[in-house]
Wavefront OBJ file of the C-alpha trace (Angstrom):
o trace
v 0.003 0.001 -0.032
v 3.046 2.770 0.980
v 4.587 1.328 -2.276
v 1.459 2.156 -4.783
v 0.913 5.625 -2.907
v 4.639 6.327 -3.442
v 4.072 5.514 -7.039
v 1.397 7.744 -7.456
v 3.294 10.504 -5.731
v 5.933 10.216 -7.941
v 3.877 9.881 -10.986
v 2.237 13.414 -9.653
v 5.347 14.923 -9.584
v 6.402 14.047 -13.066
v 3.013 15.347 -14.729
v 3.963 18.727 -14.359
v 7.789 18.236 -14.772
v 6.833 16.835 -18.346
v 4.340 19.841 -19.124
v 6.825 22.107 -17.982
v 9.670 20.831 -20.464
v 7.128 20.788 -23.219
v 6.305 24.387 -22.437
v 9.807 25.354 -22.420
v 10.448 23.616 -25.551
v 7.506 25.537 -27.486
v 9.236 28.758 -26.034
v 12.886 27.961 -27.047
v 11.773 27.003 -30.183
v 9.779 29.921 -30.666
v 12.828 31.782 -29.756
v 15.200 30.235 -31.820
v 12.659 30.280 -35.166
v 13.639 34.250 -36.252
v 17.527 33.015 -35.991
v 16.687 30.160 -38.241
v 14.289 32.264 -40.562
v 17.115 34.813 -41.137
v 19.980 32.192 -42.012
v 17.211 30.370 -44.348
v 16.478 33.595 -46.188
v 20.338 34.193 -45.983
v 21.192 30.813 -47.563
v 18.949 31.548 -50.560
v 17.686 34.503 -52.957
v 14.863 36.893 -52.146
v 12.951 35.254 -54.678
v 11.866 32.709 -51.927
v 9.992 35.218 -50.408
v 7.486 35.159 -53.255
v 7.046 31.612 -53.287
v 3.659 30.362 -52.120
v 5.200 27.873 -50.000
v 8.683 28.692 -48.969
v 10.967 26.519 -48.114
v 12.111 25.297 -44.818
v 15.596 23.939 -45.383
v 18.707 26.040 -45.889
v 20.115 26.618 -49.411
v 23.758 26.796 -50.490
v 24.057 30.579 -51.044
v 24.573 31.868 -47.640
v 28.488 32.211 -48.366
v 27.761 33.906 -51.472
v 25.394 36.243 -50.088
v 27.939 36.803 -46.753
v 30.332 37.732 -49.570
v 28.334 40.322 -50.920
v 27.914 41.943 -47.762
v 31.614 42.516 -47.229
v 31.903 43.384 -50.897
v 28.820 46.043 -50.521
v 29.314 47.688 -47.391
v 32.981 48.043 -45.222
v 31.764 45.059 -42.808
v 35.017 44.296 -41.562
v 35.945 47.543 -40.259
v 32.129 47.855 -38.797
v 32.470 44.396 -37.126
v 35.988 45.584 -35.670
v 34.398 49.201 -34.456
v 31.573 47.401 -32.604
v 33.918 44.766 -30.898
v 36.052 47.482 -29.902
v 33.066 49.792 -28.353
v 31.082 46.996 -27.050
v 34.232 45.386 -25.527
v 35.235 48.441 -23.663
v 32.070 49.859 -22.876
v 31.234 46.301 -21.131
v 34.436 46.008 -19.225
v 34.310 49.454 -17.602
v 30.908 49.433 -16.959
v 31.089 46.185 -14.875
v 34.018 47.591 -13.355
v 32.852 51.075 -12.458
v 29.445 49.854 -11.772
v 30.538 47.197 -9.175
v 32.852 49.857 -7.582
v 29.660 52.140 -6.998
v 27.542 49.436 -5.879
v 30.141 48.300 -3.608
v 30.286 51.948 -2.247
v 26.785 52.767 -1.868
v 26.026 49.057 -0.333
v 28.797 48.737 2.313
v 30.383 52.222 2.832
v 28.974 54.782 4.739
v 29.587 58.397 3.407
v 27.612 61.620 3.757
v 24.766 62.009 1.378
v 25.162 58.345 0.326
v 21.392 57.751 0.150
v 20.814 61.202 -1.588
v 23.009 60.492 -4.457
v 21.946 57.107 -5.335
v 18.029 58.505 -5.747
v 19.745 60.852 -7.748
v 21.308 58.249 -10.024
v 18.267 56.108 -9.972
v 16.290 59.010 -11.145
v 18.480 59.435 -14.083
v 17.019 56.200 -15.257
v 13.815 57.820 -15.803
v 15.393 60.269 -18.426
v 14.993 59.823 -21.968
v 18.318 59.269 -23.692
v 17.304 61.254 -26.901
v 17.249 64.469 -24.509
v 20.986 64.461 -24.124
v 21.986 63.812 -27.668
v 22.385 67.417 -29.029
v 24.492 68.960 -26.006
v 26.338 65.319 -26.029
v 27.109 65.763 -29.800
v 28.175 69.796 -29.211
v 30.363 68.417 -26.115
v 31.949 65.932 -28.435
v 32.482 68.204 -31.069
v 34.378 70.606 -28.725
v 36.536 68.039 -27.391
v 37.515 67.325 -31.418
v 35.976 63.801 -30.756
v 33.340 63.920 -33.018
v 33.597 61.238 -35.805
v 35.493 58.765 -33.927
v 35.026 55.671 -31.528
v 36.139 57.692 -28.496
v 32.863 59.651 -28.876
v 30.892 56.615 -28.854
v 32.984 55.013 -25.948
v 33.368 57.927 -23.224
v 29.600 58.282 -22.656
v 28.615 55.020 -21.904
v 31.692 53.951 -19.719
v 28.941 53.455 -16.647
v 25.292 53.315 -16.838
v 22.907 54.560 -14.062
v 21.214 50.570 -14.240
v 24.626 49.177 -13.746
v 25.316 51.070 -10.614
v 21.640 50.175 -9.476
v 22.055 46.441 -10.203
v 25.581 45.775 -8.740
v 24.370 47.916 -5.460
v 21.300 45.607 -4.996
v 23.075 42.371 -5.633
v 26.129 43.569 -3.234
v 23.648 44.220 -0.318
v 23.053 40.665 -0.095
v 26.143 38.824 -1.361
v 28.611 40.436 0.424
v 28.253 40.501 4.639
v 29.610 43.050 6.692
v 31.323 40.559 9.069
v 33.320 39.386 6.096
v 34.288 43.228 5.128
v 35.300 43.867 8.874
v 37.384 40.078 9.092
v 39.206 41.703 6.126
v 39.674 45.095 7.691
v 41.090 42.934 10.898
v 43.576 41.186 8.529
v 44.872 44.555 7.247
v 43.328 44.621 3.462
v 42.886 48.142 2.126
v 39.418 49.004 0.782
v 40.574 48.170 -2.751
v 41.791 44.865 -1.822
v 38.916 44.390 0.014
v 36.639 45.225 -3.216
v 39.073 43.275 -5.591
v 39.238 39.919 -3.463
v 36.207 39.723 -1.150
v 33.355 41.884 -2.991
v 34.236 40.957 -6.974
v 34.299 37.460 -6.319
v 30.995 37.750 -4.538
v 29.333 39.600 -7.210
v 30.648 37.871 -10.287
v 27.181 36.075 -11.304
v 25.667 39.722 -11.439
v 28.467 41.115 -12.989
v 28.386 38.467 -15.895
v 24.625 39.136 -16.102
v 25.411 42.929 -16.569
v 28.082 42.377 -19.043
v 25.779 40.346 -20.963
v 22.998 42.773 -20.982
v 25.683 46.048 -21.829
v 27.344 44.102 -24.762
v 24.054 43.576 -26.234
v 22.841 47.078 -25.377
v 26.569 48.546 -26.689
v 26.105 46.242 -29.764
v 22.374 47.140 -30.979
v 23.088 50.811 -30.603
v 21.860 52.618 -33.506
v 20.928 56.111 -32.832
v 23.877 57.732 -31.004
v 26.583 56.129 -33.306
v 24.325 57.355 -36.475
v 24.617 60.835 -34.937
v 28.317 61.077 -34.120
v 30.067 58.780 -36.295
v 31.785 59.525 -39.830
v 29.840 57.538 -42.816
v 33.218 56.014 -43.311
v 33.502 54.475 -39.781
v 30.673 52.574 -39.108
v 29.480 50.253 -36.615
v 27.651 46.936 -37.302
v 24.071 48.528 -36.952
v 25.026 51.511 -39.294
v 26.568 49.026 -41.839
v 23.068 46.762 -41.753
v 21.571 50.039 -42.419
v 23.326 50.926 -45.428
v 22.592 47.551 -47.041
v 18.653 48.116 -46.928
v 19.203 51.815 -48.031
v 18.757 51.371 -51.823
v 15.624 51.649 -53.785
v 15.545 47.947 -53.859
v 15.960 45.841 -51.019
v 17.931 42.332 -51.357
v 16.582 40.761 -48.035
v 18.990 37.840 -48.979
v 21.864 40.271 -48.341
v 20.436 42.077 -45.564
v 19.726 38.903 -43.746
v 23.258 37.305 -44.324
v 24.397 40.628 -43.033
v 22.071 40.229 -39.968
v 23.368 36.856 -39.244
v 27.084 37.623 -39.429
v 26.185 40.406 -37.102
v 24.371 37.983 -34.177
v 27.336 35.585 -34.492
v 29.439 37.564 -31.631
v 26.564 38.255 -29.356
v 25.954 34.473 -29.236
v 29.866 33.955 -28.584
v 29.454 36.309 -25.794
v 26.390 34.262 -24.445
v 28.108 31.153 -24.454
v 31.135 32.608 -22.511
v 29.039 34.013 -19.829
v 26.372 31.239 -19.413
v 27.167 29.389 -16.879
v 27.690 32.475 -14.697
v 24.133 33.965 -15.725
v 22.917 30.469 -14.921
v 24.608 30.466 -11.281
v 23.309 33.892 -10.609
v 19.562 32.903 -11.605
v 19.712 29.520 -9.440
v 21.418 31.538 -6.539
v 18.601 33.994 -6.672
v 16.100 31.017 -6.747
v 17.457 29.611 -4.018
v 17.740 32.837 -1.695
v 14.098 33.230 -2.836
l 1 2 3 4 5 6 7 8 9 10 11 12 13 14 15 16 17 18 19 20 21 22 23 24 25 26 27 28 29 30 31 32 33 34 35 36 37 38 39 40 41 42 43 44 45 46 47 48 49 50 51 52 53 54 55 56 57 58 59 60 61 62 63 64 65 66 67 68 69 70 71 72 73 74 75 76 77 78 79 80 81 82 83 84 85 86 87 88 89 90 91 92 93 94 95 96 97 98 99 100 101 102 103 104 105 106 107 108 109 110 111 112 113 114 115 116 117 118 119 120 121 122 123 124 125 126 127 128 129 130 131 132 133 134 135 136 137 138 139 140 141 142 143 144 145 146 147 148 149 150 151 152 153 154 155 156 157 158 159 160 161 162 163 164 165 166 167 168 169 170 171 172 173 174 175 176 177 178 179 180 181 182 183 184 185 186 187 188 189 190 191 192 193 194 195 196 197 198 199 200 201 202 203 204 205 206 207 208 209 210 211 212 213 214 215 216 217 218 219 220 221 222 223 224 225 226 227 228 229 230 231 232 233 234 235 236 237 238 239 240 241 242 243 244 245 246 247 248 249 250 251 252 253 254 255 256 257 258 259 260 261 262 263 264 265 266 267 268 269 270 271 272 273 274 275 276 277 278 279 280 281 282 283
């Protein structure tokens, strides 16, 4: 009787688990379909879009279309510019946000709460409001047209400071900081050896979102960069700026531009999953 009851309990637990996997599989397939469709169109010609029943298997023209992308626009230069901008912005945002988050979470100084509230309030200010004065400042410094005009205004973000501060509050106990002080550690060493390892999952998530945001940024690079010094998004815009839009060409460039984001996600995926699981355990 006990065995049958246990068996029924196990089967009852298995039903929602299987249903959960089915739902997750549907969401994963739905999320991957746009990427597959982009690759599908990029591997054929634009004529497939006019067919009544479009094919669902890739063709053999992807490398030819990719070669046309590099011949049509300076795509190698655009990839290099985006990697420089996104990589630099990601590193500085994670580092400075972690420093500021540690200070706001664990250090006591005059005006701490008011300054943090001011930083959070800036999240409500639309980015478009600062484009004109920011462009004037970049022109005054002589940086307009160069990559430094895209990098310097984004060295740190208010969201990054808020995110790291909220995570540091619970991840780094005061007792650990006091123990490090007793051992003679300086404040910067406490941050580097105590705080930074503890907030690594949050830093990985912030790095992922920051890289994606910087990689996909279009408006500010369009305003401030020279036409001959584009980022990936500006190069993709040039692919569809003609009278006739070749969608196989555009989606071939889009597929190529997606590869670096997937690589970053794979590199940071373990830390992101660890952060999510850690938050679930705490909850």
